N, CA, C and O atoms as a CHARMM CRD file, in Angstrom:
* protein
*
  316
    1    1 MET  N      0.84100  -1.18900   0.00000 PROA 1      0.00000
    2    1 MET  CA     0.00000   0.00000   0.00000 PROA 1      0.00000
    3    1 MET  C      0.88000   1.24400   0.00000 PROA 1      0.00000
    4    1 MET  O      1.77100   1.41600   0.83200 PROA 1      0.00000
    5    2 LEU  N      0.59000   2.09700  -0.96700 PROA 2      0.00000
    6    2 LEU  CA     1.31100   3.36000  -1.07700 PROA 2      0.00000
    7    2 LEU  C      2.82100   3.16700  -1.10200 PROA 2      0.00000
    8    2 LEU  O      3.57200   4.01500  -0.61800 PROA 2      0.00000
    9    3 GLY  N      3.26700   2.03400  -1.67400 PROA 3      0.00000
   10    3 GLY  CA     4.69200   1.75100  -1.78100 PROA 3      0.00000
   11    3 GLY  C      5.31500   1.13700  -0.54700 PROA 3      0.00000
   12    3 GLY  O      6.53500   0.98200  -0.49200 PROA 3      0.00000
   13    4 PHE  N      4.51700   0.78500   0.44100 PROA 4      0.00000
   14    4 PHE  CA     5.01000   0.18000   1.67300 PROA 4      0.00000
   15    4 PHE  C      4.43100  -1.22200   1.82300 PROA 4      0.00000
   16    4 PHE  O      3.28700  -1.47500   1.44400 PROA 4      0.00000
   17    5 ASP  N      5.21800  -2.11700   2.37300 PROA 5      0.00000
   18    5 ASP  CA     4.72400  -3.44800   2.71500 PROA 5      0.00000
   19    5 ASP  C      3.66500  -3.29100   3.79200 PROA 5      0.00000
   20    5 ASP  O      3.77800  -2.41000   4.64300 PROA 5      0.00000
   21    6 GLU  N      2.64000  -4.12900   3.76900 PROA 6      0.00000
   22    6 GLU  CA     1.56000  -3.99000   4.74400 PROA 6      0.00000
   23    6 GLU  C      2.00600  -4.25900   6.18200 PROA 6      0.00000
   24    6 GLU  O      1.28500  -3.93800   7.12700 PROA 6      0.00000
   25    7 SER  N      3.18800  -4.84400   6.34800 PROA 7      0.00000
   26    7 SER  CA     3.70800  -5.07100   7.70000 PROA 7      0.00000
   27    7 SER  C      4.42000  -3.83200   8.25100 PROA 7      0.00000
   28    7 SER  O      4.86500  -3.82300   9.39900 PROA 7      0.00000
   29    8 TYR  N      4.52500  -2.78700   7.42100 PROA 8      0.00000
   30    8 TYR  CA     5.20100  -1.55100   7.84400 PROA 8      0.00000
   31    8 TYR  C      4.48900  -0.95500   9.05700 PROA 8      0.00000
   32    8 TYR  O      3.26700  -0.81400   9.06700 PROA 8      0.00000
   33    9 GLU  N      5.26200  -0.61300  10.06100 PROA 9      0.00000
   34    9 GLU  CA     4.71600  -0.07500  11.29900 PROA 9      0.00000
   35    9 GLU  C      4.48700   1.43000  11.18100 PROA 9      0.00000
   36    9 GLU  O      5.43400   2.20800  11.06700 PROA 9      0.00000
   37   10 ILE  N      3.23800   1.82000  11.20900 PROA 10     0.00000
   38   10 ILE  CA     2.87900   3.24200  11.13400 PROA 10     0.00000
   39   10 ILE  C      3.00300   3.89100  12.50000 PROA 10     0.00000
   40   10 ILE  O      3.60900   4.95400  12.63600 PROA 10     0.00000
   41   11 CYS  N      2.43000   3.25400  13.50900 PROA 11     0.00000
   42   11 CYS  CA     2.46200   3.79900  14.86800 PROA 11     0.00000
   43   11 CYS  C      3.51900   3.06200  15.68500 PROA 11     0.00000
   44   11 CYS  O      3.33400   1.90500  16.06400 PROA 11     0.00000
   45   12 ASN  N      4.61700   3.74300  15.94700 PROA 12     0.00000
   46   12 ASN  CA     5.69500   3.13200  16.71800 PROA 12     0.00000
   47   12 ASN  C      5.35700   3.00800  18.19900 PROA 12     0.00000
   48   12 ASN  O      5.82500   2.08600  18.86700 PROA 12     0.00000
   49   13 CYS  N      4.55700   3.91600  18.70900 PROA 13     0.00000
   50   13 CYS  CA     4.19100   3.87100  20.12800 PROA 13     0.00000
   51   13 CYS  C      3.38000   2.61900  20.46100 PROA 13     0.00000
   52   13 CYS  O      3.62900   1.95000  21.46400 PROA 13     0.00000
   53   14 LYS  N      2.40600   2.31700  19.59900 PROA 14     0.00000
   54   14 LYS  CA     1.49000   1.18500  19.83100 PROA 14     0.00000
   55   14 LYS  C      1.82300  -0.01800  18.96000 PROA 14     0.00000
   56   14 LYS  O      1.15000  -1.04500  19.03000 PROA 14     0.00000
   57   15 LYS  N      2.87100   0.11000  18.13100 PROA 15     0.00000
   58   15 LYS  CA     3.31300  -0.98800  17.25500 PROA 15     0.00000
   59   15 LYS  C      2.20200  -1.44900  16.31600 PROA 15     0.00000
   60   15 LYS  O      1.92000  -2.64500  16.23000 PROA 15     0.00000
   61   16 VAL  N      1.56800  -0.51100  15.61200 PROA 16     0.00000
   62   16 VAL  CA     0.46000  -0.81400  14.71400 PROA 16     0.00000
   63   16 VAL  C      0.93600  -0.72700  13.26100 PROA 16     0.00000
   64   16 VAL  O      1.53300   0.26500  12.84200 PROA 16     0.00000
   65   17 SER  N      0.65800  -1.78600  12.51100 PROA 17     0.00000
   66   17 SER  CA     1.07500  -1.84600  11.11100 PROA 17     0.00000
   67   17 SER  C     -0.04600  -1.39400  10.17200 PROA 17     0.00000
   68   17 SER  O     -1.19500  -1.22600  10.58200 PROA 17     0.00000
   69   18 ILE  N      0.31600  -1.20500   8.90900 PROA 18     0.00000
   70   18 ILE  CA    -0.66900  -0.87300   7.88800 PROA 18     0.00000
   71   18 ILE  C     -1.72700  -1.96800   7.83300 PROA 18     0.00000
   72   18 ILE  O     -2.92100  -1.67700   7.77500 PROA 18     0.00000
   73   19 GLU  N     -1.29600  -3.21300   7.85100 PROA 19     0.00000
   74   19 GLU  CA    -2.22000  -4.34100   7.77400 PROA 19     0.00000
   75   19 GLU  C     -3.23000  -4.33300   8.92300 PROA 19     0.00000
   76   19 GLU  O     -4.41000  -4.61600   8.71500 PROA 19     0.00000
   77   20 GLU  N     -2.77800  -4.01600  10.11300 PROA 20     0.00000
   78   20 GLU  CA    -3.68200  -3.97000  11.26100 PROA 20     0.00000
   79   20 GLU  C     -4.75300  -2.89700  11.08400 PROA 20     0.00000
   80   20 GLU  O     -5.89900  -3.08500  11.49200 PROA 20     0.00000
   81   21 ILE  N     -4.38500  -1.79000  10.48600 PROA 21     0.00000
   82   21 ILE  CA    -5.35900  -0.72700  10.22500 PROA 21     0.00000
   83   21 ILE  C     -6.35500  -1.18200   9.16200 PROA 21     0.00000
   84   21 ILE  O     -7.56000  -0.97800   9.31600 PROA 21     0.00000
   85   22 ILE  N     -5.86600  -1.79400   8.09200 PROA 22     0.00000
   86   22 ILE  CA    -6.74300  -2.28400   7.02900 PROA 22     0.00000
   87   22 ILE  C     -7.75700  -3.27300   7.58300 PROA 22     0.00000
   88   22 ILE  O     -8.95200  -3.16200   7.30900 PROA 22     0.00000
   89   23 VAL  N     -7.28800  -4.23300   8.35600 PROA 23     0.00000
   90   23 VAL  CA    -8.16900  -5.25000   8.93200 PROA 23     0.00000
   91   23 VAL  C     -9.18400  -4.61600   9.88000 PROA 23     0.00000
   92   23 VAL  O    -10.36000  -4.98200   9.87300 PROA 23     0.00000
   93   24 ALA  N     -8.73100  -3.67300  10.68700 PROA 24     0.00000
   94   24 ALA  CA    -9.62400  -3.02200  11.65800 PROA 24     0.00000
   95   24 ALA  C    -10.75100  -2.24400  10.97600 PROA 24     0.00000
   96   24 ALA  O    -11.85200  -2.13300  11.51600 PROA 24     0.00000
   97   25 LEU  N    -10.47100  -1.71100   9.79500 PROA 25     0.00000
   98   25 LEU  CA   -11.46100  -0.86900   9.11700 PROA 25     0.00000
   99   25 LEU  C    -12.34900  -1.62300   8.12800 PROA 25     0.00000
  100   25 LEU  O    -13.24500  -1.03100   7.52700 PROA 25     0.00000
  101   26 GLU  N    -12.10900  -2.92100   7.95600 PROA 26     0.00000
  102   26 GLU  CA   -12.86600  -3.70300   6.97000 PROA 26     0.00000
  103   26 GLU  C    -14.37300  -3.59700   7.15400 PROA 26     0.00000
  104   26 GLU  O    -15.10500  -3.49900   6.16900 PROA 26     0.00000
  105   27 LYS  N    -14.84800  -3.61500   8.38500 PROA 27     0.00000
  106   27 LYS  CA   -16.28700  -3.63500   8.64500 PROA 27     0.00000
  107   27 LYS  C    -16.88800  -2.24600   8.86400 PROA 27     0.00000
  108   27 LYS  O    -18.09700  -2.11900   9.05600 PROA 27     0.00000
  109   28 GLU  N    -16.06400  -1.22000   8.83600 PROA 28     0.00000
  110   28 GLU  CA   -16.55000   0.14300   9.04300 PROA 28     0.00000
  111   28 GLU  C    -17.11800   0.69000   7.72800 PROA 28     0.00000
  112   28 GLU  O    -16.43500   0.68500   6.70400 PROA 28     0.00000
  113   29 GLN  N    -18.34400   1.15200   7.76000 PROA 29     0.00000
  114   29 GLN  CA   -19.00300   1.68100   6.56000 PROA 29     0.00000
  115   29 GLN  C    -18.31200   2.93400   6.02700 PROA 29     0.00000
  116   29 GLN  O    -17.99700   3.01800   4.84000 PROA 29     0.00000
  117   30 ASN  N    -18.08300   3.88600   6.89200 PROA 30     0.00000
  118   30 ASN  CA   -17.44700   5.14400   6.51800 PROA 30     0.00000
  119   30 ASN  C    -16.33200   5.41200   7.52200 PROA 30     0.00000
  120   30 ASN  O    -16.50400   6.20700   8.44600 PROA 30     0.00000
  121   31 PRO  N    -15.17800   4.74300   7.34200 PROA 31     0.00000
  122   31 PRO  CA   -14.11700   4.82300   8.34800 PROA 31     0.00000
  123   31 PRO  C    -13.55100   6.22900   8.52700 PROA 31     0.00000
  124   31 PRO  O    -13.51500   7.03600   7.59800 PROA 31     0.00000
  125   32 THR  N    -13.11300   6.48900   9.75500 PROA 32     0.00000
  126   32 THR  CA   -12.54200   7.79100  10.11200 PROA 32     0.00000
  127   32 THR  C    -11.22400   7.57900  10.84600 PROA 32     0.00000
  128   32 THR  O    -10.87100   6.45600  11.20500 PROA 32     0.00000
  129   33 LEU  N    -10.50900   8.66800  11.06100 PROA 33     0.00000
  130   33 LEU  CA    -9.29000   8.58600  11.86400 PROA 33     0.00000
  131   33 LEU  C     -9.61800   8.15700  13.29100 PROA 33     0.00000
  132   33 LEU  O     -8.83900   7.44000  13.91900 PROA 33     0.00000
  133   34 SER  N    -10.74300   8.58400  13.79400 PROA 34     0.00000
  134   34 SER  CA   -11.16400   8.17200  15.14000 PROA 34     0.00000
  135   34 SER  C    -11.36100   6.65900  15.21000 PROA 34     0.00000
  136   34 SER  O    -11.05200   6.04200  16.22800 PROA 34     0.00000
  137   35 ASP  N    -11.87500   6.05700  14.13200 PROA 35     0.00000
  138   35 ASP  CA   -12.03100   4.60400  14.09600 PROA 35     0.00000
  139   35 ASP  C    -10.67000   3.91800  14.18700 PROA 35     0.00000
  140   35 ASP  O    -10.51500   2.92100  14.89300 PROA 35     0.00000
  141   36 ILE  N     -9.69700   4.45300  13.47600 PROA 36     0.00000
  142   36 ILE  CA    -8.34400   3.88400  13.54500 PROA 36     0.00000
  143   36 ILE  C     -7.83600   3.93200  14.97800 PROA 36     0.00000
  144   36 ILE  O     -7.30000   2.94800  15.48700 PROA 36     0.00000
  145   37 GLN  N     -8.00400   5.07000  15.62100 PROA 37     0.00000
  146   37 GLN  CA    -7.54700   5.21700  17.00500 PROA 37     0.00000
  147   37 GLN  C     -8.29500   4.27600  17.94500 PROA 37     0.00000
  148   37 GLN  O     -7.68000   3.61000  18.77800 PROA 37     0.00000
  149   38 ASP  N     -9.61200   4.22000  17.81500 PROA 38     0.00000
  150   38 ASP  CA   -10.42700   3.39100  18.70200 PROA 38     0.00000
  151   38 ASP  C    -10.15900   1.90000  18.51300 PROA 38     0.00000
  152   38 ASP  O    -10.09800   1.15100  19.48800 PROA 38     0.00000
  153   39 LEU  N    -10.00200   1.47100  17.27100 PROA 39     0.00000
  154   39 LEU  CA    -9.87700   0.04800  16.96800 PROA 39     0.00000
  155   39 LEU  C     -8.46300  -0.50300  17.08500 PROA 39     0.00000
  156   39 LEU  O     -8.28100  -1.69100  17.35200 PROA 39     0.00000
  157   40 THR  N     -7.44800   0.35900  16.88500 PROA 40     0.00000
  158   40 THR  CA    -6.06000  -0.13400  16.90300 PROA 40     0.00000
  159   40 THR  C     -5.19700   0.51000  17.98400 PROA 40     0.00000
  160   40 THR  O     -4.18000  -0.05400  18.38500 PROA 40     0.00000
  161   41 GLY  N     -5.59600   1.67400  18.44900 PROA 41     0.00000
  162   41 GLY  CA    -4.76900   2.41800  19.39800 PROA 41     0.00000
  163   41 GLY  C     -3.75000   3.31800  18.71600 PROA 41     0.00000
  164   41 GLY  O     -3.10300   4.13400  19.37300 PROA 41     0.00000
  165   42 ALA  N     -3.60200   3.17400  17.39900 PROA 42     0.00000
  166   42 ALA  CA    -2.64600   4.01100  16.65400 PROA 42     0.00000
  167   42 ALA  C     -3.02300   5.48000  16.80200 PROA 42     0.00000
  168   42 ALA  O     -4.19800   5.84100  16.74300 PROA 42     0.00000
  169   43 GLY  N     -2.02600   6.30800  16.99300 PROA 43     0.00000
  170   43 GLY  CA    -2.25600   7.74100  17.08200 PROA 43     0.00000
  171   43 GLY  C     -2.82400   8.21900  18.39900 PROA 43     0.00000
  172   43 GLY  O     -3.34900   9.32900  18.48000 PROA 43     0.00000
  173   44 THR  N     -2.72800   7.40000  19.43300 PROA 44     0.00000
  174   44 THR  CA    -3.30600   7.80100  20.71800 PROA 44     0.00000
  175   44 THR  C     -2.26400   8.20600  21.75400 PROA 44     0.00000
  176   44 THR  O     -2.61400   8.67100  22.83800 PROA 44     0.00000
  177   45 GLU  N     -1.00200   8.03300  21.43000 PROA 45     0.00000
  178   45 GLU  CA     0.04400   8.45000  22.39500 PROA 45     0.00000
  179   45 GLU  C      0.66500   9.76200  21.92200 PROA 45     0.00000
  180   45 GLU  O      0.13900  10.83100  22.23200 PROA 45     0.00000
  181   46 CYS  N      1.74800   9.71000  21.19300 PROA 46     0.00000
  182   46 CYS  CA     2.41100  10.95100  20.76300 PROA 46     0.00000
  183   46 CYS  C      1.62800  11.66100  19.65600 PROA 46     0.00000
  184   46 CYS  O      1.76500  12.87100  19.47500 PROA 46     0.00000
  185   47 ARG  N      0.81200  10.91400  18.92000 PROA 47     0.00000
  186   47 ARG  CA    -0.08200  11.41400  17.87400 PROA 47     0.00000
  187   47 ARG  C      0.63200  11.88300  16.60300 PROA 47     0.00000
  188   47 ARG  O     -0.01200  12.46000  15.72800 PROA 47     0.00000
  189   48 TYR  N      1.92200  11.65600  16.47900 PROA 48     0.00000
  190   48 TYR  CA     2.67200  12.10300  15.31000 PROA 48     0.00000
  191   48 TYR  C      2.32800  11.29800  14.06100 PROA 48     0.00000
  192   48 TYR  O      2.56700  11.76100  12.94600 PROA 48     0.00000
  193   49 CYS  N      1.77200  10.10200  14.22900 PROA 49     0.00000
  194   49 CYS  CA     1.49500   9.23600  13.08300 PROA 49     0.00000
  195   49 CYS  C      0.13600   9.47700  12.45600 PROA 49     0.00000
  196   49 CYS  O     -0.20500   8.80500  11.48300 PROA 49     0.00000
  197   50 ILE  N     -0.64200  10.39100  12.96100 PROA 50     0.00000
  198   50 ILE  CA    -2.00200  10.59200  12.45100 PROA 50     0.00000
  199   50 ILE  C     -1.97700  11.25000  11.07600 PROA 50     0.00000
  200   50 ILE  O     -2.52700  10.69400  10.12500 PROA 50     0.00000
  201   51 PHE  N     -1.35700  12.41100  10.94800 PROA 51     0.00000
  202   51 PHE  CA    -1.24800  13.08400   9.65900 PROA 51     0.00000
  203   51 PHE  C     -0.01100  13.97100   9.65500 PROA 51     0.00000
  204   51 PHE  O      0.48200  14.38100  10.70600 PROA 51     0.00000
  205   52 LYS  N      0.47900  14.25600   8.46200 PROA 52     0.00000
  206   52 LYS  CA     1.73300  14.98000   8.28200 PROA 52     0.00000
  207   52 LYS  C      1.76100  16.31700   9.01800 PROA 52     0.00000
  208   52 LYS  O      2.77600  16.68400   9.61000 PROA 52     0.00000
  209   53 GLU  N      0.65300  17.03800   8.97900 PROA 53     0.00000
  210   53 GLU  CA     0.59900  18.36300   9.58400 PROA 53     0.00000
  211   53 GLU  C      0.77500  18.31700  11.10300 PROA 53     0.00000
  212   53 GLU  O      1.15700  19.31600  11.71200 PROA 53     0.00000
  213   54 GLY  N      0.50500  17.19300  11.70000 PROA 54     0.00000
  214   54 GLY  CA     0.63800  17.05300  13.15000 PROA 54     0.00000
  215   54 GLY  C      1.89900  16.35000  13.58600 PROA 54     0.00000
  216   54 GLY  O      2.07400  16.06200  14.77000 PROA 54     0.00000
  217   55 ASP  N      2.79100  16.06700  12.63200 PROA 55     0.00000
  218   55 ASP  CA     4.02900  15.35800  12.95200 PROA 55     0.00000
  219   55 ASP  C      5.08200  16.35500  13.42800 PROA 55     0.00000
  220   55 ASP  O      5.73200  17.02400  12.62400 PROA 55     0.00000
  221   56 ASN  N      5.23900  16.44100  14.75000 PROA 56     0.00000
  222   56 ASN  CA     6.22400  17.34400  15.33400 PROA 56     0.00000
  223   56 ASN  C      7.47800  16.61700  15.79600 PROA 56     0.00000
  224   56 ASN  O      8.30600  17.18900  16.50500 PROA 56     0.00000
  225   57 GLY  N      7.61700  15.36600  15.39700 PROA 57     0.00000
  226   57 GLY  CA     8.78100  14.58300  15.77800 PROA 57     0.00000
  227   57 GLY  C     10.03400  15.04100  15.06100 PROA 57     0.00000
  228   57 GLY  O      9.95600  15.68700  14.01600 PROA 57     0.00000
  229   58 LYS  N     11.18500  14.71200  15.61600 PROA 58     0.00000
  230   58 LYS  CA    12.45400  15.09100  14.98700 PROA 58     0.00000
  231   58 LYS  C     12.62800  14.38300  13.65200 PROA 58     0.00000
  232   58 LYS  O     13.09000  14.97700  12.67800 PROA 58     0.00000
  233   59 MET  N     12.25600  13.11500  13.61700 PROA 59     0.00000
  234   59 MET  CA    12.31800  12.34000  12.37900 PROA 59     0.00000
  235   59 MET  C     10.89100  12.17500  11.87400 PROA 59     0.00000
  236   59 MET  O     10.05800  11.56100  12.54200 PROA 59     0.00000
  237   60 LYS  N     10.61300  12.71800  10.70400 PROA 60     0.00000
  238   60 LYS  CA     9.26700  12.67400  10.14300 PROA 60     0.00000
  239   60 LYS  C      8.91800  11.25700   9.67200 PROA 60     0.00000
  240   60 LYS  O      9.77900  10.50000   9.22500 PROA 60     0.00000
  241   61 LYS  N      7.64300  10.93100   9.78600 PROA 61     0.00000
  242   61 LYS  CA     7.14600   9.63700   9.33200 PROA 61     0.00000
  243   61 LYS  C      7.15600   9.59500   7.80200 PROA 61     0.00000
  244   61 LYS  O      7.16800  10.63500   7.14300 PROA 61     0.00000
  245   62 ASN  N      7.15000   8.38300   7.24800 PROA 62     0.00000
  246   62 ASN  CA     7.08800   8.20900   5.80000 PROA 62     0.00000
  247   62 ASN  C      5.65600   8.02400   5.31300 PROA 62     0.00000
  248   62 ASN  O      5.35100   8.27700   4.14700 PROA 62     0.00000
  249   63 ILE  N      4.78400   7.58200   6.21000 PROA 63     0.00000
  250   63 ILE  CA     3.38700   7.34800   5.89100 PROA 63     0.00000
  251   63 ILE  C      2.58100   7.55100   7.17200 PROA 63     0.00000
  252   63 ILE  O      3.07400   7.29300   8.27000 PROA 63     0.00000
  253   64 TYR  N      1.35900   8.00700   7.02900 PROA 64     0.00000
  254   64 TYR  CA     0.53400   8.34700   8.18700 PROA 64     0.00000
  255   64 TYR  C     -0.79400   7.59600   8.14900 PROA 64     0.00000
  256   64 TYR  O     -1.20400   7.08900   7.10500 PROA 64     0.00000
  257   65 CYS  N     -1.45000   7.53500   9.28400 PROA 65     0.00000
  258   65 CYS  CA    -2.77000   6.89000   9.37100 PROA 65     0.00000
  259   65 CYS  C     -3.73200   7.49900   8.36100 PROA 65     0.00000
  260   65 CYS  O     -4.50700   6.77900   7.73200 PROA 65     0.00000
  261   66 LYS  N     -3.69000   8.80300   8.20100 PROA 66     0.00000
  262   66 LYS  CA    -4.56900   9.49400   7.25500 PROA 66     0.00000
  263   66 LYS  C     -4.31800   9.01400   5.82900 PROA 66     0.00000
  264   66 LYS  O     -5.26300   8.89500   5.04900 PROA 66     0.00000
  265   67 ASP  N     -3.06700   8.73600   5.47400 PROA 67     0.00000
  266   67 ASP  CA    -2.74000   8.23100   4.13800 PROA 67     0.00000
  267   67 ASP  C     -3.40500   6.87600   3.89600 PROA 67     0.00000
  268   67 ASP  O     -3.97600   6.63300   2.83300 PROA 67     0.00000
  269   68 VAL  N     -3.32300   6.01000   4.88800 PROA 68     0.00000
  270   68 VAL  CA    -3.92800   4.68200   4.77200 PROA 68     0.00000
  271   68 VAL  C     -5.44600   4.80800   4.68800 PROA 68     0.00000
  272   68 VAL  O     -6.08400   4.14900   3.86600 PROA 68     0.00000
  273   69 LEU  N     -6.01600   5.64500   5.52900 PROA 69     0.00000
  274   69 LEU  CA    -7.46400   5.87400   5.51500 PROA 69     0.00000
  275   69 LEU  C     -7.91400   6.37900   4.14600 PROA 69     0.00000
  276   69 LEU  O     -8.88900   5.86700   3.59500 PROA 69     0.00000
  277   70 ASN  N     -7.23000   7.36000   3.59400 PROA 70     0.00000
  278   70 ASN  CA    -7.59000   7.91100   2.28800 PROA 70     0.00000
  279   70 ASN  C     -7.47200   6.85900   1.18600 PROA 70     0.00000
  280   70 ASN  O     -8.31000   6.80900   0.28600 PROA 70     0.00000
  281   71 LYS  N     -6.44800   6.03000   1.24900 PROA 71     0.00000
  282   71 LYS  CA    -6.26600   4.96300   0.25900 PROA 71     0.00000
  283   71 LYS  C     -7.41800   3.96000   0.34300 PROA 71     0.00000
  284   71 LYS  O     -7.95000   3.54500  -0.68700 PROA 71     0.00000
  285   72 ILE  N     -7.80200   3.57300   1.54300 PROA 72     0.00000
  286   72 ILE  CA    -8.91500   2.64500   1.72400 PROA 72     0.00000
  287   72 ILE  C    -10.20000   3.24900   1.16400 PROA 72     0.00000
  288   72 ILE  O    -10.94200   2.57900   0.44600 PROA 72     0.00000
  289   73 LYS  N    -10.45900   4.50000   1.48800 PROA 73     0.00000
  290   73 LYS  CA   -11.67200   5.16400   0.99300 PROA 73     0.00000
  291   73 LYS  C    -11.67600   5.24600  -0.53100 PROA 73     0.00000
  292   73 LYS  O    -12.70600   4.99800  -1.15900 PROA 73     0.00000
  293   74 ASN  N    -10.54000   5.59100  -1.13200 PROA 74     0.00000
  294   74 ASN  CA   -10.44400   5.68800  -2.58600 PROA 74     0.00000
  295   74 ASN  C    -10.66600   4.33000  -3.24300 PROA 74     0.00000
  296   74 ASN  O    -11.33200   4.24100  -4.27500 PROA 74     0.00000
  297   75 GLU  N    -10.11800   3.28200  -2.65900 PROA 75     0.00000
  298   75 GLU  CA   -10.29700   1.94600  -3.21600 PROA 75     0.00000
  299   75 GLU  C    -11.76000   1.52600  -3.15100 PROA 75     0.00000
  300   75 GLU  O    -12.25900   0.87200  -4.06700 PROA 75     0.00000
  301   76 ARG  N    -12.43900   1.88900  -2.09500 PROA 76     0.00000
  302   76 ARG  CA   -13.86200   1.54000  -1.96500 PROA 76     0.00000
  303   76 ARG  C    -14.71300   2.29700  -2.98900 PROA 76     0.00000
  304   76 ARG  O    -15.66300   1.74700  -3.54600 PROA 76     0.00000
  305   77 ILE  N    -14.36900   3.54100  -3.22400 PROA 77     0.00000
  306   77 ILE  CA   -15.12900   4.36000  -4.18500 PROA 77     0.00000
  307   77 ILE  C    -14.86500   3.91300  -5.62000 PROA 77     0.00000
  308   77 ILE  O    -15.78500   3.76900  -6.42500 PROA 77     0.00000
  309   78 ASN  N    -13.57800   3.69500  -5.91900 PROA 78     0.00000
  310   78 ASN  CA   -13.17400   3.39400  -7.29500 PROA 78     0.00000
  311   78 ASN  C    -13.08800   1.89400  -7.59600 PROA 78     0.00000
  312   78 ASN  O    -12.84500   1.49900  -8.73600 PROA 78     0.00000
  313   79 GLY  N    -13.28700   1.07000  -6.57800 PROA 79     0.00000
  314   79 GLY  CA   -13.25800  -0.38000  -6.76900 PROA 79     0.00000
  315   79 GLY  C    -11.90600  -0.84900  -6.95200 PROA 79     0.00000
  316   79 GLY  O    -11.68700  -2.04800  -7.12700 PROA 79     0.00000
């Protein structure tokens, strides 16, 4: 997804991978960032992994929860 293996860890604090987010959102009709946080715990500690604009870490993330969410939504719309 988005050039990353699905085992890539998006949230280092909670050790959540892309695959875990995909699986967690499978049954959600209209998934949100809050769903990702509630279902996986990703983005609930330092919160730097949620979206680029909120990444205040010294080393910037390569992919964010919002990127995965947007990709899932686009795939559902476009098949």
